N, C-alpha and C positions, 0 to 999 in steps of 0.2 A: 598127297605124299604118303598116305597109308597104303594106297594101291602100290606105289612104287616100292615100298618096304616089303610088300608080299610078293613082288616079282622077283625073279621069273618063276619061282616054285609054285605059288598059288595064284598068281595073276599074270596074264599074258602081257608082254611088253607092248605089243601092237595095240592092244585094248587100252592100256595106259596112255600111250601116245594119242590116241583118239580122244581120251578124256582131256588130256592137257591142251590138245588142239582147240577145244571148245572153250577154254578159259580166256575169253577175250577182253574181260573187263576187271582184271585184277589191279589192286593198287600196289605200285612198286614198293612203298615203304612197308606195307604189311607183309609182302612176299619176302622182302629182305629180312625183316625180323623173324619170320618163320624159318627161313633158311639158316639164319645165324643161330637160332636156338635148336635146330635139328641136330640130333646126336649121330645120325647115320650118314657117313660119307657117300655110300651108295645112292641114298635117296637124293642128296644134294646134287650130286653129279648127274643122275638121271634126269631130275627136274630141270636143271639148267640146260642140259643137252636137248631135251624134248621141247622146251620153251623156245630155245634158240632155233631149233629146226622148224618149229611152227611159225616162226618169224612174227611173234607177237610184238605189237607196238610198245607195250609196257616193259618189255625185256630190256630195252636200251637204258631204262631209267632205274634198273636195279643198282644197288650199291654193292658190287661184288667184292670190294675190299673188305667188307665186313663178314663175308662167307668164307669160312675155312673148308676147302674141299679136300684137305689132307694131301698126302704124298703117295707116290707109288701107284702102280696100274691096278685096276679092278677088272677081272675077266668075268663077265656075267654069263656068257654062253661059250661053249666050245666052238672053235672055228668062227668066231664073230668078226666083225669089222672094227678095227681100232679107231677111236676118236680121240686123237692127240690133245685137243683143247680141253677135254674133260677127263682125260686119262682112263677111259673105260672102253671095253669091247662090247659092242651091241650086236644083236642078230643081224644078219645080212638083209633080211626082209625089212627091218626097221630102218636101217641106213639107207636103203633104196626108196623109201616112201618119199 
């Protein structure tokens, strides 16, 4: 989540995705708590988008009702691809992975 906080200015979003892709053994209750207590809407939206995109088995067990992803769109990069489910625009390269 710290890497996502630093993206895209100090951390590449593709690299962040590859890190999240490797998180195959997370506990849904712990992840739900971390997301619930996270103050950054950008981090929460990116984490959920990337975990969903990576098709992790634990993702389906997250209690997303407890996670506030805010309102309004977030544009992370110019000319990005809009992801309506998470209200964010991500780089085309990431959307096509």
